[in-house]
N, C-alpha and C positions, 0 to 999 in steps of 0.2 A: 584812805587806803588805795583808792583807784589811782590817785596821782603818784603814789610811790612806785608803781609799776611803769608808769609812763616816763618818769624822769630818766632812768638809764637808757631807754630807747632814744629819747631826744638827745642825750649826750653823745651816744654812738653816732647818730646821724649828723650831729654838728661836727664831730671830729672828721668823719669821712668827707663831708661837704667842704671842709676847710682845706683838705688835701694833705693833712699831716701824715697820714699813713699810706697814701697811695701815690704820692708824687715821687718820681724817681730822682735821685740826687744829680745824675749826670748821664748824658748819652755819650757812649764811647765807641769809636770805630777803630779797629786795629787792622793794619795791613802790613805786608812785607813786600819789598821791592823785587824779590826773587823767589821762585818756588824751589829751586835747587842751587846749591853752591858747591864748589870744589873743596877739598880738604884745606883747611886754613883760610878759606875765602871769607870775604866780608859781605855782609848784607845789612839792610836797614829795616828797623821796625818803626812804622809810622803810626802814631796814635793821635786821633782827632778827638778832642774833648769839648763837649758843649755843656756848660754848667746850667742845668735846668732846675737845680735844687733851690734851697732857701738860704744857704750859707756859702761863703767863698771857699774855693779849693786852694790850699796852700802848697801842696806838693804831690808828686806822682812818682811811684817807684815801679820798676820792672824786675820781677823775680823769675829766674830761669831754673827749671828742674835739673838740668844737666850742668854740672859745674865745669865741664870741659868747654862750654861756650863762654867766651869772654866778652864782657861789655867794654868796648873801647872808649865810647863817649856817651855820657848820660846828660840829657837836657835838664833844665831846671826852669821853674817859673820865676821870673824876675820880680813879679808882684802877685798877690793873690788873684786868682781867677774869679772875678765877680759874677754874680748871678746874671744869666742872660748872655754872657760872653763866651766865646769859643777860642780855642787855640790848637795848634798842631805841634806835637813833640816828636823828635826823631832820635832813636837810639841807634848807635853803630855797633854791630856785633860781629865778632870773629868766630867762625865755625871751628870745631875741633880739628886737629891735624890728623887724627886717625878716624876713618869713617866708622859708622856703626853706632 
């Protein structure tokens, strides 16, 4: 009976020590090349991805809340980003023609 209480505790400790639940899948840094743009101006969103997880990353998408911003160029990964590798992706975005 005493061992039946000990088994779940050992399993939880084993899962946490292996890193299955606490290891982050990737470190992502997002920057923009400008803090302000004119109407219809172009700016770049630069995303640096460091794959620290346990599986390869096959694709990255950028979603914008405002549909008036237009994504002019979208980068792609030519091959899956393997664990331990890093890359930099750059989106080219056009600001709306009307401010606000």
